C-alpha positions as a printed Julia matrix, in Angstrom:
538×3 Matrix{Float64}:
  -0.03   -0.03   -0.12
   1.16    3.51   -0.67
   1.46    5.87    2.16
  -0.28    9.19    2.2
   1.62   12.14    1.02
   2.67   14.47    3.68
   4.57   17.59    2.83
   7.69   17.93    4.91
   6.92   21.49    5.81
   3.79   20.94    7.79
   2.76   21.9    11.13
   3.51   18.26   12.24
   7.11   18.99   11.4
   8.95   20.68   14.39
  11.62   21.94   12.05
   9.09   23.85   10.15
   7.82   25.53   13.31
  11.29   26.49   14.28
  11.96   27.75   10.81
   8.87   29.87   10.76
   9.53   31.38   14.19
  13.06   32.24   13.19
  11.88   34.01    9.97
   8.73   35.74   11.15
   9.23   38.68   13.49
   5.44   38.96   14.3
   5.25   35.25   15.23
   8.39   35.67   17.41
   6.74   38.55   19.17
   3.65   36.41   19.68
   5.63   33.56   21.21
   7.49   35.96   23.49
   4.1    37.48   24.57
   2.9    33.91   25.48
   5.9    33.27   27.39
   5.62   36.53   29.33
   2.08   35.55   30.11
   3.03   32.09   31.42
   5.85   33.5    33.53
   3.65   36.1    35.12
   0.96   33.54   35.64
  -1.66   35.72   33.92
  -4.98   34.3    32.93
  -5.14   32.62   29.55
  -7.84   35.01   28.32
  -5.63   38.02   28.86
  -2.77   36.36   27.23
  -4.9    35.41   24.32
  -5.91   39.08   23.87
  -2.17   40.2    23.87
  -1.4    37.53   21.33
  -4.36   38.5    19.2
  -3.39   42.11   19.25
   0.28   41.33   18.43
  -0.72   39.28   15.52
  -3.32   41.67   13.97
  -1.66   45.07   14.31
  -0.68   45.06   10.71
  -2.63   47.76    8.76
  -5.24   46.4     6.31
  -4.87   47.37    2.68
  -8.51   48.15    2.24
  -8.47   50.76    5.3
  -5.4    52.42    3.79
  -7.15   52.75    0.46
 -10.26   54.09    1.96
  -8.12   56.72    3.91
  -6.63   57.81    0.68
 -10.04   58.2    -0.92
 -11.23   60.34    1.92
  -8.12   62.72    1.36
  -8.81   62.89   -2.36
 -12.37   63.76   -1.94
 -11.5    66.55    0.53
  -9.02   67.9    -1.86
 -11.62   67.77   -4.62
 -14.31   69.59   -2.62
 -11.83   72.24   -1.48
 -10.85   72.8    -5.11
 -14.52   72.92   -6.24
 -15.22   75.5    -3.39
 -12.17   77.58   -4.53
 -13.43   77.35   -8.12
 -16.91   78.7    -7.25
 -15.42   81.34   -5.13
 -13.12   82.42   -7.83
 -16.05   82.5   -10.35
 -18.16   84.48   -7.86
 -15.44   87.18   -7.21
 -14.75   87.32  -10.92
 -18.46   87.9   -11.65
 -18.71   90.57   -9.09
 -15.55   92.25  -10.31
 -16.91   92.2   -13.85
 -20.28   93.58  -12.72
 -18.61   96.28  -10.66
 -16.39   97.16  -13.52
 -19.23   97.35  -16.05
 -21.87   98.81  -13.94
 -20.53  100.3   -10.88
 -17.0   101.73  -11.68
 -16.51  105.35  -12.3
 -14.13  107.74  -14.08
 -13.41  111.36  -13.17
 -15.37  114.22  -14.6
 -13.69  117.27  -15.93
 -13.47  119.85  -13.22
 -12.6   123.31  -14.55
 -12.12  126.53  -12.56
 -12.87  129.92  -14.18
 -12.24  133.3   -12.82
 -15.22  135.69  -13.06
 -13.68  138.41  -11.13
 -10.5   139.1    -9.02
  -8.11  136.25   -8.09
  -8.71  132.67   -6.74
  -6.39  130.37   -5.01
  -5.88  126.56   -5.55
  -3.89  124.39   -3.1
  -3.23  120.95   -4.05
  -2.38  117.9    -1.93
   1.21  118.95   -1.86
   0.18  122.06    0.08
   1.57  124.37   -2.72
  -0.88  127.28   -3.49
  -1.18  128.56   -6.96
  -2.76  131.96   -7.82
  -5.45  131.88  -10.58
  -6.32  135.11  -12.41
  -7.2   136.39  -15.68
  -7.82  134.06  -18.36
  -6.43  130.93  -16.66
  -8.68  128.03  -16.54
  -6.95  125.27  -14.59
  -8.35  121.73  -14.4
  -8.68  120.53  -10.81
  -7.54  117.22   -9.2
  -9.22  115.42   -6.31
  -8.08  117.04   -3.0
  -7.6   120.46   -4.49
  -8.67  123.31   -2.15
 -10.39  126.35   -3.86
 -10.13  129.71   -2.06
 -11.89  132.83   -3.25
 -10.27  136.12   -2.29
 -12.35  139.11   -1.18
 -14.13  141.02   -3.9
 -13.6   138.01   -6.18
 -15.81  135.38   -7.72
 -14.98  132.03   -9.38
 -16.99  129.47  -11.43
 -16.44  125.68  -11.1
 -17.71  123.75  -14.04
 -18.33  120.1   -13.82
 -18.39  118.81  -17.29
 -19.05  115.38  -18.91
 -16.78  115.45  -22.09
 -18.8   112.59  -23.55
 -21.93  114.62  -23.94
 -21.79  117.11  -26.83
 -25.25  118.57  -26.35
 -24.9   119.42  -22.6
 -21.91  121.73  -21.93
 -21.78  120.94  -18.22
 -23.34  118.76  -15.6
 -23.25  121.47  -12.83
 -22.06  125.07  -12.47
 -21.05  126.26   -9.06
 -20.6   130.0    -8.45
 -18.19  130.55   -5.5
 -18.73  133.94   -4.03
 -16.05  136.15   -2.33
 -14.52  134.8     0.93
 -15.59  131.25    0.15
 -13.66  128.06    0.0
 -14.25  124.36   -0.83
 -12.43  121.28   -1.4
 -12.93  119.04   -4.41
 -13.2   115.44   -2.96
 -14.78  113.71   -5.91
 -16.27  114.42   -9.35
 -17.22  111.2   -11.16
 -19.42  109.56  -13.71
 -20.07  105.82  -14.58
 -17.41  104.33  -16.76
 -20.02  103.23  -19.34
 -23.23  104.85  -20.34
 -25.4   101.8   -19.87
 -24.79  102.1   -16.09
 -27.72  103.59  -14.05
 -25.27  105.21  -11.56
 -25.64  109.02  -11.18
 -23.17  111.66  -11.63
 -21.4   112.19   -8.29
 -19.88  115.41   -6.85
 -18.48  115.71   -3.34
 -17.38  118.96   -2.02
 -15.96  119.21    1.53
 -15.08  121.91    3.96
 -17.56  124.14    2.43
 -17.36  127.76    3.67
 -19.06  130.92    2.6
 -21.7   131.1    -0.25
 -22.03  128.62   -3.07
 -24.65  128.88   -5.85
 -25.35  125.56   -7.59
 -26.94  125.14  -10.97
 -27.62  121.71  -12.21
 -28.2   121.33  -15.82
 -31.6   120.22  -17.01
 -30.11  118.8   -20.24
 -28.54  115.8   -18.64
 -30.62  112.61  -18.72
 -28.58  110.91  -16.09
 -29.46  111.51  -12.38
 -27.02  113.82  -10.32
 -26.07  113.71   -6.68
 -24.04  116.59   -5.22
 -23.03  116.68   -1.59
 -21.65  119.9     0.08
 -20.27  119.09    3.53
 -19.07  121.7     6.11
 -16.0   121.38    8.29
 -18.37  120.37   11.13
 -19.67  117.36    9.01
 -23.22  118.63    8.2
 -24.17  118.29    4.57
 -26.53  119.58    2.0
 -27.43  116.79   -0.62
 -28.85  117.99   -4.08
 -30.44  115.4    -6.22
 -32.28  116.99   -9.13
 -31.76  119.69  -11.92
 -32.5   123.18  -10.55
 -30.94  126.19   -8.79
 -29.76  126.29   -5.17
 -28.05  128.69   -2.91
 -25.91  127.11   -0.06
 -24.5   129.23    2.73
 -22.2   128.12    5.49
 -21.22  130.69    7.86
 -20.48  130.38   11.64
 -22.66  127.84   13.33
 -25.39  127.76   10.6
 -25.71  125.88    7.22
 -28.54  127.12    5.08
 -29.85  126.12    1.66
 -32.33  128.04   -0.42
 -34.08  125.79   -2.78
 -35.1   127.98   -5.74
 -36.03  124.94   -7.95
 -35.14  121.37   -7.45
 -34.72  118.7    -4.59
 -32.56  119.57   -1.48
 -31.91  117.72    1.81
 -30.19  118.85    4.94
 -28.35  116.25    6.9
 -26.72  116.51   10.37
 -23.18  115.45   10.95
 -24.26  112.37   12.91
 -26.53  111.24   10.05
 -29.29  110.62   12.51
 -31.42  113.6    11.44
 -32.31  115.04    7.99
 -35.03  117.1     6.4
 -36.12  117.82    2.89
 -36.26  121.46    1.78
 -39.01  121.93   -0.67
 -38.79  124.2    -3.72
 -39.37  127.86   -2.81
 -38.3   127.35    0.9
 -35.1   127.9     2.82
 -33.71  125.25    5.27
 -31.49  126.2     8.22
 -29.36  123.8    10.18
 -27.82  124.96   13.46
 -24.63  122.98   14.02
 -24.47  123.3    17.73
 -27.69  121.44   18.51
 -28.34  119.72   15.04
 -31.75  121.36   14.85
 -33.25  121.76   11.29
 -35.91  124.46   10.55
 -37.79  125.6     7.35
 -38.76  129.08    6.6
 -40.31  130.9     3.62
 -37.77  131.55    0.89
 -37.1   135.05   -0.51
 -39.76  136.32   -2.76
 -38.85  137.67   -6.24
 -40.87  140.83   -6.98
 -40.11  140.26  -10.71
 -41.91  136.94  -10.75
 -39.89  134.5   -12.86
 -36.1   134.54  -12.59
 -35.55  133.37  -16.2
 -36.78  134.28  -19.63
 -39.08  132.66  -22.15
 -41.0   133.66  -25.29
 -44.12  134.27  -23.38
 -42.89  136.62  -20.73
 -41.19  139.08  -23.12
 -43.22  141.74  -25.27
 -42.08  144.55  -27.53
 -44.39  147.38  -26.59
 -45.74  149.0   -23.35
 -49.46  148.54  -24.2
 -49.01  144.78  -23.67
 -47.86  145.17  -20.2
 -51.39  146.09  -18.99
 -52.38  142.41  -19.22
 -52.19  141.8   -15.53
 -51.61  143.4   -12.14
 -48.76  141.32  -10.78
 -45.25  140.6   -11.84
 -46.11  137.03  -13.14
 -48.85  138.53  -15.41
 -46.69  141.67  -16.39
 -44.12  140.7   -18.92
 -40.75  142.38  -19.7
 -41.06  145.12  -22.1
 -37.96  144.95  -24.37
 -37.09  147.5   -27.07
 -34.34  149.25  -28.84
 -35.02  152.89  -29.14
 -34.36  154.67  -32.42
 -30.77  155.36  -32.89
 -28.34  155.58  -35.74
 -28.06  152.1   -37.39
 -27.36  149.32  -36.83
 -30.17  148.69  -34.41
 -29.82  146.43  -31.4
 -31.7   143.28  -31.12
 -32.72  140.82  -28.46
 -34.16  137.18  -28.41
 -34.44  133.93  -26.4
 -31.56  131.7   -27.1
 -30.06  128.59  -25.44
 -26.32  129.53  -24.55
 -23.82  127.43  -22.72
 -26.53  125.23  -21.26
 -28.74  128.0   -20.05
 -31.9   129.63  -21.5
 -30.95  133.28  -21.82
 -32.03  136.71  -23.24
 -29.45  137.54  -25.78
 -28.93  141.37  -26.35
 -26.65  142.28  -29.25
 -25.52  145.16  -31.38
 -22.72  144.6   -33.84
 -21.96  145.38  -37.47
 -18.99  147.68  -36.67
 -21.38  150.38  -34.97
 -19.57  153.49  -34.25
 -22.47  155.46  -32.7
 -24.65  155.21  -29.51
 -27.18  152.4   -29.2
 -29.14  150.85  -26.56
 -31.34  147.78  -25.88
 -33.36  147.48  -22.69
 -35.92  145.46  -20.85
 -38.24  146.97  -18.21
 -40.86  145.48  -15.93
 -43.43  147.97  -14.43
 -45.15  147.18  -11.23
 -48.91  147.59  -11.15
 -49.19  147.28  -14.98
 -47.92  150.86  -15.37
 -50.32  152.59  -13.14
 -49.13  152.06   -9.5
 -45.96  150.88   -7.83
 -45.48  148.28   -5.17
 -45.13  149.17   -1.56
 -42.04  147.67    0.08
 -41.92  149.94    3.18
 -42.64  146.98    5.51
 -39.87  144.92    4.31
 -36.44  144.64    5.97
 -34.62  143.02    3.18
 -34.27  143.86   -0.47
 -31.61  142.36   -2.73
 -30.86  142.31   -6.51
 -29.43  139.07   -8.07
 -28.5   139.17  -11.66
 -26.58  136.3   -13.6
 -25.22  137.25  -17.05
 -22.3   136.69  -19.52
 -20.61  139.52  -21.44
 -19.35  138.15  -24.67
 -18.15  141.53  -26.16
 -17.86  145.22  -25.67
 -16.32  147.95  -27.85
 -16.0   150.88  -25.53
 -13.61  151.06  -22.69
 -15.16  151.0   -19.26
 -18.61  152.59  -19.72
 -17.88  155.34  -22.29
 -16.75  158.92  -21.68
 -19.83  159.67  -19.59
 -19.9   156.42  -17.63
 -23.27  155.62  -18.94
 -22.54  153.17  -21.74
 -21.98  149.79  -20.14
 -22.57  146.52  -21.73
 -25.11  145.85  -19.05
 -26.61  148.37  -16.53
 -29.39  147.73  -14.1
 -31.79  150.31  -12.72
 -34.36  150.39  -10.03
 -36.88  153.37  -10.21
 -38.38  154.15   -6.71
 -39.93  156.58   -4.47
 -38.38  157.17   -0.94
 -40.26  156.07    2.05
 -40.68  159.47    3.68
 -41.89  161.39    0.71
 -43.57  164.55    1.63
 -47.25  164.94    0.58
 -47.78  161.31   -0.19
 -49.75  159.2     2.26
 -48.72  156.1     0.44
 -46.04  155.99   -2.1
 -47.62  152.79   -3.66
 -50.91  154.68   -4.3
 -49.3   157.19   -6.58
 -50.79  157.35  -10.1
 -48.09  157.33  -12.8
 -48.19  158.06  -16.58
 -48.13  155.08  -18.92
 -44.63  154.0   -20.05
 -43.32  155.41  -23.29
 -40.29  154.5   -25.43
 -38.84  157.79  -24.36
 -38.6   156.75  -20.66
 -35.79  154.44  -20.39
 -36.24  153.81  -16.72
 -39.96  153.55  -16.56
 -43.05  155.73  -16.04
 -43.07  159.16  -14.29
 -45.6   160.0   -11.59
 -48.25  162.52  -12.39
 -47.98  164.19   -8.99
 -44.97  166.29   -8.27
 -43.26  163.66   -6.38
 -39.49  163.1    -6.46
 -38.56  159.84   -8.18
 -35.07  158.42   -7.76
 -33.1   155.9    -9.73
 -30.7   153.42   -8.37
 -28.42  151.99  -11.0
 -25.18  150.06  -11.42
 -23.09  149.16  -14.32
 -20.62  146.3   -15.45
 -17.76  146.38  -17.92
 -15.09  143.94  -19.26
 -12.73  146.52  -21.19
 -10.47  148.47  -18.89
  -9.7   152.18  -19.23
  -7.73  153.04  -22.4
  -6.23  156.27  -23.8
  -9.41  158.11  -23.67
 -10.47  158.99  -20.03
 -13.49  156.98  -18.96
 -15.04  157.5   -15.56
 -15.73  154.51  -13.18
 -19.2   155.71  -12.34
 -21.86  157.92  -13.82
 -22.95  161.13  -12.28
 -25.99  159.54  -10.58
 -24.44  156.2    -9.75
 -24.01  155.56   -6.06
 -21.03  153.13   -6.58
 -18.3   152.57   -9.11
 -19.07  150.22  -11.89
 -17.94  146.6   -11.5
 -15.09  145.13  -13.68
 -15.66  141.49  -14.63
 -13.94  139.04  -16.97
 -15.27  139.05  -20.55
 -16.44  135.52  -21.59
 -17.25  134.4   -18.1
 -20.56  134.0   -16.28
 -20.95  136.43  -13.39
 -23.57  136.67  -10.65
 -24.17  140.0    -9.04
 -25.67  139.88   -5.7
 -26.15  143.04   -3.69
 -26.96  141.68   -0.37
 -29.42  143.81    1.5
 -29.78  146.93   -0.55
 -31.74  148.74    2.22
 -28.58  148.8     4.3
 -26.93  150.8     1.68
 -29.38  153.63    1.46
 -29.38  156.59    3.82
 -32.51  156.7     5.88
 -34.13  159.57    3.94
 -33.52  157.76    0.63
 -34.63  154.28    1.49
 -37.19  152.97   -1.04
 -40.78  152.96   -0.11
 -42.37  152.07   -3.41
 -40.7   150.52   -6.47
 -42.19  151.75   -9.79
 -40.07  149.74  -12.22
 -37.03  147.82  -12.69
 -34.9   147.74  -15.9
 -31.73  146.19  -17.26
 -30.15  147.32  -20.55
 -27.01  147.23  -22.71
 -25.73  150.51  -23.99
 -22.77  151.71  -26.03
 -21.53  151.13  -29.67
 -21.14  147.32  -29.81
 -22.22  145.0   -27.2
 -23.11  141.3   -26.85
 -24.63  140.06  -23.55
 -26.46  136.99  -22.38
 -28.74  137.43  -19.33
 -30.03  134.2   -17.71
 -31.45  135.42  -14.38
 -32.95  138.67  -12.85
 -34.36  138.57   -9.38
 -35.37  141.47   -7.1
 -35.88  139.65   -3.71
 -37.54  140.66   -0.5
 -37.86  138.87    2.79
 -41.68  138.72    3.32
 -44.68  140.16    1.67
 -47.52  142.29    3.17
 -50.66  140.56    3.97
 -52.58  142.44    1.14
 -49.93  141.6    -1.44
 -50.53  139.09   -4.17
 -46.99  138.82   -5.39
 -45.78  135.27   -6.04
 -42.74  133.63   -4.63
 -39.82  133.25   -6.86
């Protein structure tokens, strides 16, 4: 019989066990553990656990593979998150660049009168006078010297039809800091024009163009942090002096905001808002009233003969009577034109004229029959905005009466002997021969207050700086610049015996050989009206 086959290296072969123990470190460790258990006389269960632990501590390949998969998935999720974050940031950046990013607007400074100062971020001040028209940078500080006036034009060079976005007239002893003037980078953006002026002091007149289709936001902030926010086309007058910030909303939308931004108040058109910086109180009061009705000009408020002025009894119903009295040719002319973004009354006489000529516009109070009583008012001011494009005579001629623009107020003093009420005087109808309005029938003294402006300095021919009846010297202004003449309170300039009690008419006119003038605004302002008056606010 054949013996069953037995492999020599079986568990029954002691030499195999010895060989296995010698070659396997883990098996040697297990044998050593069993020996230690025996020598220490520990329980067989405890020794079995030790042996089991010693023989099974080798890491399983499947567990290692699962650990590597977890690390890989973690890296994948982190990469995916970073990808989405990058896409989101890139989308936000593209959106901001296309719809929210801005580029600077052109900010140009013009001198209307006197000298201005511009201090840059390097604290170096440059003097601006004459025909200089510097472009400003963000951070520049504009200072207007006494008896001077400047015009800050904010222009969007991409718009051909609108010459400016906003025009700011800086009165004497005023100062502002140009913090920002920007527009959206692309036209499809809905963001507004932004103008930020800081450290505002003095008086700033703001005109926002109506020709721009994009919204405008202008912020004027004082040194104390209080602000005026202007957000629509119109005309505004902002005054920051001492502990008060005021805004007169002539037409538009204005908002007063305190320095802590906890309080604000809208100022409706035709009213004046006043903010006291010490207690952050905001109050509203009635705005100044324009005795002339509308400040500007249009085709329907200008007529060419005195008879048409009897259409109504108030300034709104009484139009301007404009004419060019007969003189040697060529004859002066006038008309409504849009000039430099403003609706203006253009008065011109050219053609190489070498003789005297005149073109004037007059408004009569009470439709040419009676004046208007202002004896109860404590404030009377004249405000005229105009642009002299050309003048041939030096100063105002040899007699001081031929200025490219003169203004005249015909009035009767308050304490007129023999007149119970100056406003009740009957006057003759206006005639072309009366350049300053009608003359009363009664033997009552009528006075004229007038003032002239010129752009050509004195030459070889002596030219007086005032006319014989002018209370002040004529004002020299820059040719080709917008200028706003504001008298302040006229009543403070008159002696007590000459203060106006009744105003019969108001006129403005161009006189001389050749003249070329644009007038955009005329306002004769009073503080309040008598209870029986029917004059409109303006």
